[in-house]
C-alpha positions in Angstrom: 8.1 -23.2 -23.7 8.3 -25.7 -20.9 12.0 -26.2 -20.4 15.0 -24.0 -20.0 18.2 -25.9 -20.8 21.6 -24.6 -19.5 25.0 -26.3 -20.1 27.2 -25.1 -17.2 30.3 -23.1 -17.8 33.6 -22.6 -16.1 32.5 -19.8 -13.8 29.4 -21.4 -12.5 28.8 -23.8 -9.6 32.1 -23.2 -7.8 33.0 -21.2 -4.7 36.0 -18.9 -5.4 37.3 -15.5 -4.4 35.4 -12.8 -6.1 36.7 -9.4 -7.2 34.8 -7.7 -4.5 34.7 -8.5 -0.8 34.1 -12.1 0.4 33.5 -15.1 -1.8 31.5 -15.7 -4.9 28.6 -18.1 -4.3 27.5 -21.1 -6.3 25.1 -20.0 -9.1 23.8 -20.8 -12.5 24.0 -17.9 -15.0 20.6 -17.2 -16.7 20.5 -15.6 -20.1 17.7 -13.0 -20.2 17.5 -13.2 -23.9 17.3 -17.0 -24.1 15.0 -17.4 -21.1 12.5 -14.6 -22.0 9.2 -14.9 -20.0 10.4 -18.2 -18.4 11.7 -16.8 -15.2 10.2 -13.8 -13.2 11.2 -10.5 -14.8 14.0 -8.3 -13.6 14.4 -4.7 -14.7 17.8 -4.8 -16.6 18.0 -1.1 -16.3 18.0 -1.1 -12.5 21.1 0.2 -10.8 20.4 -1.8 -7.7 20.7 -5.5 -7.1 17.3 -7.2 -7.2 16.6 -10.4 -5.4 13.5 -12.6 -6.3 12.6 -15.7 -4.3 11.3 -18.5 -6.5 9.9 -22.0 -5.6 12.1 -24.8 -6.7 12.1 -28.6 -6.5 15.3 -30.6 -6.8 15.3 -33.8 -8.9 14.1 -36.9 -6.9 12.8 -34.7 -4.1 9.2 -33.8 -3.1 10.1 -30.7 -1.1 9.7 -27.2 -2.4 12.6 -24.9 -1.5 12.8 -21.2 -2.1 15.9 -20.1 -4.1 17.3 -16.7 -4.9 17.1 -15.5 -8.5 19.1 -12.2 -8.6 19.9 -9.4 -10.9 23.5 -8.2 -10.4 24.3 -4.7 -11.9 27.9 -4.6 -13.1 30.5 -1.9 -13.9 28.2 0.0 -16.2 26.1 0.8 -13.1 29.2 1.4 -10.9 27.8 -1.0 -8.4 30.5 -3.7 -8.3 33.9 -4.7 -9.8 32.2 -7.5 -11.7 32.8 -6.9 -15.4 29.2 -7.4 -16.6 25.6 -7.3 -15.4 23.9 -10.7 -15.2 21.1 -12.8 -13.8 22.1 -15.5 -11.4 20.1 -18.4 -10.0 21.8 -19.1 -6.6 22.2 -22.7 -5.4 21.6 -23.3 -1.7 23.6 -26.2 -0.3 20.5 -27.5 1.5 18.8 -27.7 -1.9 21.8 -29.3 -3.7 24.9 -30.9 -2.3 28.2 -29.0 -2.8 29.3 -31.2 -5.7 25.9 -31.8 -7.2 26.6 -29.8 -10.4 29.9 -29.6 -12.2 31.2 -27.8 -15.3 29.8 -29.4 -18.4 26.6 -30.7 -16.7 23.2 -29.8 -18.1 20.8 -28.1 -15.7 17.3 -28.4 -17.1 14.5 -26.2 -15.5 10.9 -27.4 -16.0 8.2 -24.8 -15.2 4.8 -26.0 -13.9 1.8 -24.8 -11.9 0.8 -26.3 -8.6 -2.9 -26.3 -7.6 -3.4 -22.8 -9.0 -5.4 -21.0 -11.6 -3.1 -18.0 -11.8 -0.6 -17.7 -14.6 1.8 -16.1 -12.1 2.0 -19.0 -9.6 4.7 -21.0 -11.2 7.1 -23.5 -9.8 10.4 -24.9 -11.1 11.8 -28.4 -11.0 15.5 -28.8 -11.8 17.0 -31.9 -13.5 20.7 -32.7 -13.8 22.3 -34.5 -16.7 26.0 -35.4 -16.5 28.2 -37.1 -19.0 27.6 -40.9 -19.2 24.1 -40.5 -17.8 20.8 -41.2 -19.6 19.6 -38.1 -21.4 23.0 -36.4 -21.6 23.8 -37.6 -25.1 20.4 -36.6 -26.3 20.9 -33.0 -25.0 24.4 -33.0 -26.6 22.9 -33.9 -30.0 20.1 -31.5 -29.6 22.5 -28.6 -28.8 25.6 -29.6 -30.7 25.3 -26.9 -33.4 25.5 -24.2 -30.8 28.5 -25.2 -28.7 31.6 -27.4 -28.3 32.1 -29.4 -25.1 34.1 -26.5 -23.7 31.4 -23.9 -24.1 28.2 -23.1 -22.4 24.7 -23.3 -23.9 21.3 -21.8 -23.0 18.0 -22.0 -24.7 14.2 -22.6 -24.2 12.9 -25.9 -25.5 9.2 -26.8 -25.8 9.4 -30.5 -25.2 12.0 -33.1 -23.9 10.2 -36.4 -24.2 12.9 -38.2 -22.2 12.1 -36.3 -19.0 9.1 -37.6 -17.1 7.2 -34.6 -15.6 4.0 -36.5 -14.8 5.2 -37.8 -11.4 5.9 -34.4 -9.7 4.6 -34.6 -6.1 4.9 -32.0 -3.4 5.0 -33.2 0.2 6.1 -30.1 2.0 7.5 -26.6 1.7 10.9 -25.6 3.1 12.1 -22.0 3.8 15.8 -21.8 3.6 18.2 -19.7 5.7 18.9 -17.3 2.9 15.3 -16.3 2.7 15.0 -16.1 6.4 18.1 -13.9 6.5 16.7 -11.6 3.8 13.6 -10.8 5.8 15.3 -10.3 9.1 16.2 -6.9 7.6 13.0 -4.9 8.3 13.5 -3.0 5.1 13.5 -6.1 2.8 10.4 -6.7 0.7 9.3 -9.0 -2.1 9.9 -7.6 -5.6 6.3 -8.2 -6.7 2.9 -9.4 -5.6 3.5 -12.7 -7.5 6.6 -13.4 -5.4 4.8 -12.3 -2.2 1.8 -14.6 -2.9 3.9 -17.6 -3.8 6.2 -17.2 -0.7 3.2 -16.8 1.7 1.5 -19.9 0.3 4.7 -21.9 0.8 5.2 -20.6 4.3 1.8 -21.8 5.3 2.2 -25.1 3.4 -0.8 -24.3 1.3 -3.1 -24.4 4.3 -5.7 -21.8 5.2 -4.5 -20.4 8.6 -8.1 -20.3 9.8 -9.7 -23.5 8.4 -6.6 -25.7 8.1 -7.0 -27.9 5.0 -10.7 -27.3 4.7 -12.2 -25.2 2.0 -8.9 -24.6 0.2 -9.4 -26.5 -3.0 -11.9 -25.6 -5.8 -12.7 -27.7 -8.9 -12.4 -26.1 -12.3 -15.7 -26.9 -14.1 -14.1 -26.9 -17.5 -11.4 -29.5 -17.1 -12.0 -30.9 -13.6 -8.5 -29.9 -12.3 -8.1 -29.0 -8.7 -7.1 -25.4 -8.1 -6.3 -23.5 -4.9 -8.4 -20.7 -3.6 -5.8 -19.6 -1.1 -4.8 -16.0 -1.0 -2.2 -13.9 0.9 -4.3 -11.5 3.0 -2.4 -8.3 3.8 -2.5 -7.2 7.5 -1.4 -3.6 6.6 -3.3 -3.3 3.4 -1.4 -3.1 0.1 -3.7 -0.2 -1.0 -2.4 1.8 2.0 1.2 1.1 1.1 1.7 -1.9 3.3 5.0 -3.7 2.7 5.2 -6.9 0.6 6.7 -8.9 3.4 5.8 -12.4 4.4 5.1 -11.3 8.0 2.6 -8.8 6.7 0.3 -11.6 5.5 -1.9 -14.5 6.6 -2.9 -17.2 4.2 -6.7 -17.5 3.9 -9.3 -18.9 1.5 -10.6 -16.3 -0.9 -14.0 -15.9 0.9 -12.4 -15.3 4.3 -9.8 -12.9 2.7 -12.7 -10.8 1.4 -14.3 -10.7 4.8 -11.0 -9.9 6.5 -10.4 -7.0 4.1 -13.9 -5.7 4.8 -13.1 -5.7 8.6 -15.7 -8.4 9.5 -13.0 -9.9 11.7 -9.4 -9.3 12.7 -6.6 -11.2 14.4 -5.4 -10.2 17.9 -1.8 -10.1 19.0 -2.5 -13.5 20.7 -3.3 -14.8 17.2 -7.0 -15.3 18.0 -9.9 -14.5 15.7 -12.0 -11.5 16.8 -15.3 -11.2 14.9 -17.1 -7.8 15.0 -20.0 -7.8 17.5 -22.4 -6.5 14.9 -22.1 -10.0 13.3 -23.1 -12.1 16.3 -26.1 -13.5 14.4 -24.0 -14.4 11.3 -22.3 -17.7 10.5 -18.8 -16.2 10.7 -19.3 -15.6 14.4 -18.6 -19.3 15.0 -14.9 -18.5 14.4 -14.8 -15.9 17.2 -12.1 -16.5 19.8 -10.5 -19.4 17.9 -6.7 -19.5 17.4 -5.3 -19.4 13.9 -2.5 -21.6 12.6 0.9 -19.9 13.0 3.8 -21.0 10.8 7.2 -21.8 12.3 8.8 -18.9 10.3 7.4 -15.5 9.5 4.8 -15.3 12.2 2.3 -12.4 11.5 4.0 -9.2 12.7 2.1 -7.9 15.7 2.7 -4.3 14.6 1.0 -5.1 11.3 -1.8 -6.9 13.1 -2.4 -3.7 15.1 -2.9 -1.7 12.0 -5.6 -4.1 10.8 -7.3 -4.1 14.1 -7.2 -0.3 14.5 -8.0 0.9 10.9 -9.6 -2.0 9.1 -11.6 -3.9 11.7 -15.3 -2.8 11.7 -15.2 -0.8 8.4 -17.7 -3.2 6.9 -16.7 -2.2 3.4 -13.9 -3.1 0.9 -10.5 -1.5 1.2 -9.9 1.3 -1.2 -7.1 3.8 -1.8 -8.8 6.6 0.1 -6.8 8.6 2.7 -7.4 7.0 6.1 -7.8 9.5 8.9 -5.1 9.1 11.6 -3.1 6.4 9.8 -0.1 8.5 8.8 0.1 10.0 12.3 -0.2 6.5 13.9 2.7 5.2 11.7 4.9 8.1 12.5 4.3 7.9 16.2 4.9 4.1 16.4 8.2 3.9 14.4 6.9 2.1 11.3 9.5 1.9 8.6 7.1 1.8 5.6 
């Protein structure tokens, strides 16, 4: 299914006093049953609030923003005064103006892939249909057996031929304040490797931090489509329980990622490439002492860089899950949270 269609109800898209402390934000309620496999999965048995960052494009915009898709545990988990547990797609006012959506509007999510051969790297574009606009009546006719005008509606639909999805273009990626705020907390992590990889690619604007725009696109021999070979390289390796945080990664082409994981080179705290001296006669040594590209937000954490330099650099073999001598003691002595 390519489209998730939601007719907005009374409790959505407004800012009002919640039953807990503070205000309730603007959100779209997502039905887990009706949106199965369309959005990233949440564990509906979790007693804790789960926040997933997903890449979103607003209608008529070419900028990817990162919105929060959250699981809110309700009274049955004794986590809030909210009556029920639900999934919410939160609207950031930088992504949509305050009055962009209103009760009775249709929000249509279209899921697509951007320069990737991974089934996990999915983006979402949101279209709005209000009363008296083209497409609204067609959605009403399509869904009329399920609702009256006063009620909400949610469902997956395979095709909506009146929505043109062939002209999607991405010019840049934008990290919003909510995402920045989340990772200011040193204990915050991505909920999955998929979210981690997508976020890191966006932070680096789909550019290899070492080669820039070079060597980042490969061609699929079967259909000729352009695909990315960019990967999020962990500084503190995932196999050694490194955190899924955007400042624990550098975006690299897949071949450089493999060499980075083998310890052929590392990145200094000055953000310069340091190639191992045993590789002086290899082609990779041309990169030695060059600066890498540093994103405006989520610069590589120097504490995580130090782990790579101290425990990965010079191994000359793939990372595995073996116990690393001295690593645990080093973490404890240097106040690492993870």
